[in-house]
C-alpha positions in Angstrom: 226.6 195.4 183.6 225.3 199.0 183.8 222.6 198.3 186.4 219.8 199.7 184.3 217.3 196.9 185.4 219.1 195.2 188.3 217.7 194.8 191.8 214.7 196.2 193.6 213.9 199.8 192.5 213.2 202.5 195.1 210.5 204.8 193.6 208.0 202.5 192.0 208.9 202.9 188.3 209.5 199.9 186.0 213.0 200.1 184.5 213.1 200.5 180.8 215.8 198.8 178.8 217.6 200.9 176.1 218.8 197.8 174.3 221.8 197.1 176.5 223.9 200.0 177.9 222.9 203.4 178.8 219.9 205.5 177.5 221.2 207.6 174.6 220.3 210.9 176.4 222.2 209.7 179.5 225.2 208.7 177.4 225.2 212.1 175.6 225.2 213.7 179.1 228.2 211.5 180.2 230.0 212.5 177.0 229.5 216.2 177.7 230.8 215.8 181.2 233.9 214.1 179.9 234.5 216.7 177.1 234.2 219.5 179.7 237.0 217.8 181.8 234.7 216.2 184.4 234.4 212.7 185.6 231.6 210.5 187.0 231.7 207.4 189.1 230.0 204.2 188.0 227.3 204.7 190.7 226.7 208.3 189.5 226.3 207.0 185.9 224.0 204.2 186.9 221.8 206.6 189.0 221.7 209.2 186.3 220.8 206.7 183.7 217.9 205.4 185.8 216.8 208.9 186.5 216.4 209.5 182.7 214.5 206.3 182.2 212.2 207.1 185.2 211.5 210.5 183.9 210.7 209.2 180.5 208.4 206.5 181.9 206.6 209.2 183.9 206.1 211.3 180.8 207.9 214.3 182.1 211.2 214.2 180.2 209.7 216.3 177.4 208.7 219.0 179.9 212.3 219.7 180.8 214.4 222.6 179.4 217.3 222.0 181.9 218.0 219.3 184.4 221.1 219.7 186.6 221.8 216.4 188.6 224.8 218.0 190.4 226.9 214.8 190.1 230.7 214.6 189.6 231.9 216.8 192.4 233.4 219.4 190.1 232.2 222.6 188.3 232.8 221.0 185.0 230.5 218.1 185.7 227.8 219.8 187.7 227.4 222.6 185.1 226.1 220.2 182.5 222.5 220.0 181.5 221.2 216.4 181.5 218.4 217.3 179.1 220.5 218.7 176.2 223.7 220.4 175.3 222.0 223.8 175.7 222.0 225.8 178.9 225.3 224.7 180.3 225.5 226.4 183.7 228.4 228.8 184.8 229.5 228.7 188.4 230.9 231.7 190.1 233.9 231.3 192.4 233.3 230.3 196.0 231.3 227.1 195.4 232.2 223.8 197.1 231.7 220.7 195.1 231.3 217.2 196.6 229.6 213.9 196.1 226.6 215.2 198.0 226.1 218.2 195.6 227.1 221.8 195.3 227.2 224.3 198.2 227.4 228.1 197.8 229.0 230.4 200.3 225.8 232.3 201.0 227.4 235.7 200.1 228.5 235.8 196.5 227.8 232.5 194.7 225.3 231.5 192.0 225.1 229.3 188.9 223.9 231.1 185.8 221.7 228.7 183.8 221.5 231.1 180.8 217.8 230.3 180.6 215.8 233.4 180.0 212.2 232.4 180.4 210.7 234.7 177.8 213.0 233.1 175.2 213.0 229.4 176.3 209.6 228.9 177.9 206.7 228.6 175.5 203.9 230.0 177.7 203.6 232.2 180.7 200.9 229.8 181.9 203.2 226.8 181.9 206.5 226.8 183.8 208.2 225.0 186.8 211.3 225.3 188.9 212.7 222.8 191.2 215.5 222.8 193.8 216.6 219.8 195.9 218.3 220.9 199.1 219.8 218.2 201.3 220.8 220.6 204.0 218.5 223.2 205.5 218.1 226.3 203.2 219.3 229.6 204.5 216.8 232.0 206.0 216.6 235.1 203.9 218.0 233.5 200.7 216.6 232.6 197.4 217.2 229.1 196.1 216.6 229.5 192.4 215.0 232.2 190.3 215.0 235.4 188.3 213.2 238.8 188.1 212.7 240.1 184.6 213.4 243.6 183.3 211.1 246.7 183.6 208.3 247.4 183.0 206.8 244.0 183.9 209.5 243.0 186.5 208.0 239.5 186.5 209.3 237.0 189.1 209.8 233.2 189.0 211.6 231.8 192.0 211.7 229.7 195.1 212.8 231.2 198.4 211.9 228.4 200.8 212.8 230.3 203.9 212.6 233.9 202.9 212.5 234.6 206.6 212.7 232.3 209.6 208.9 231.8 209.4 207.9 232.4 205.8 208.5 231.3 202.3 208.3 233.4 199.2 207.4 231.9 195.9 206.5 233.0 192.3 205.8 231.8 188.8 205.4 234.5 186.2 203.9 237.1 188.6 204.9 240.5 189.9 203.1 240.4 193.3 204.4 239.4 196.7 203.4 235.9 197.7 204.3 234.8 201.2 203.3 231.7 203.3 204.0 230.4 206.7 207.0 228.1 206.8 208.9 225.8 209.1 212.3 226.6 210.4 213.9 223.5 208.8 213.3 223.2 205.1 215.1 220.7 202.8 214.4 218.1 200.2 212.6 218.4 196.8 211.1 221.9 196.4 209.0 222.8 193.3 206.9 225.6 192.0 204.7 225.0 189.0 202.0 226.7 187.0 199.8 225.0 184.5 197.1 227.7 184.0 196.7 231.5 184.0 195.0 231.8 187.4 196.9 229.7 189.9 200.3 228.2 190.7 201.4 225.6 193.3 204.4 225.2 195.7 205.3 221.6 196.5 207.5 220.1 199.2 208.4 216.5 198.2 205.1 215.1 196.7 202.8 217.3 198.9 201.1 220.5 197.8 202.3 223.0 200.4 200.3 226.0 199.0 198.0 226.8 196.1 198.2 230.5 195.1 195.5 232.3 193.3 197.8 234.6 191.4 197.2 235.5 187.7 200.3 235.2 185.5 201.4 238.4 184.0 204.3 237.5 181.7 207.4 235.5 181.3 210.5 237.0 182.9 212.5 238.7 180.2 216.1 239.9 179.5 217.7 238.1 182.5 218.4 234.4 183.1 217.5 232.1 186.0 220.1 231.7 188.7 220.6 228.5 190.9 221.6 229.2 194.4 220.4 232.8 194.4 218.0 235.3 192.6 218.9 237.2 189.5 217.3 240.4 190.3 217.2 242.1 186.9 220.9 241.5 186.5 221.9 241.9 190.1 222.8 239.1 192.5 220.4 238.9 195.4 220.3 236.8 198.6 222.4 233.7 197.7 221.8 230.5 199.5 224.4 228.3 201.3 222.5 225.0 201.4 223.8 221.9 199.5 222.0 221.7 196.2 221.7 218.2 194.9 219.4 218.8 191.9 217.7 221.6 190.1 215.5 221.9 187.0 213.6 224.4 184.8 210.9 223.6 182.3 207.2 223.6 181.4 204.5 223.3 184.0 203.8 220.1 185.8 200.5 218.7 187.0 200.1 217.3 190.5 200.6 213.8 189.2 203.6 214.8 187.1 205.2 216.5 190.1 204.6 213.5 192.3 206.2 211.3 189.7 209.1 213.7 189.4 209.7 213.7 193.1 209.6 209.8 193.1 212.2 209.7 190.3 214.5 212.3 191.9 214.2 210.8 195.3 215.2 207.4 194.0 218.2 209.0 192.2 219.3 210.7 195.4 218.8 207.5 197.4 221.0 205.6 195.1 223.6 208.2 195.7 223.2 208.1 199.5 222.4 211.8 199.7 218.6 211.7 200.0 216.6 213.6 202.8 
């Protein structure tokens, strides 16, 4: 009755039965949403349950520290972390909540994840961030990220259209990393580092750029923001795109990132908000 294994799947994963009903991790998330005062539709529950199953099948569930599916069309629901009861987000005022995701005002909005990389991430050589924009990201804005405190001032972020023609990305570095970028940028965006010498920027399942940048440290003191950059405690350049998903965790290989994209894209397709 819950749609765990019914019909033809978009994405290529074989559904895994949890013995009838929802996966326990999905059910725990639904309970947290309800306790917080949020509600989810049957379609949102089925899509989220399948997302959990697909991530487990792909072997990437254990790599996650926080997964924000942005379902429920309310701050109470969208703030919940699918992975665990830790790292519940906090939205500032000014956000718009809808079935398509959450949309900032581009001037004062962010969601504080409370994740400080130096506290919650095990290694400076293994970390990822994702952001799913189903509308074009704002030029000059940051989509997700943080800069740590001095003296390292280490950055981890995605700024998919830092200017009209460049993106700006970082994973545990303190150098400027720019690349040429298209005017229209949306969909599943990911930065991931799995070694000390390079990190990669992905758009959907494609490697958009491989950066030869040595990791320096994990960002300290300050937490990752969704929808903007936490610049050592100061809000910087918030976005106004519609965010339909975000995650933070350990580094992902090319195969893992591709499988992650497939799972998230199937999730968004079920909710009729994919791009």
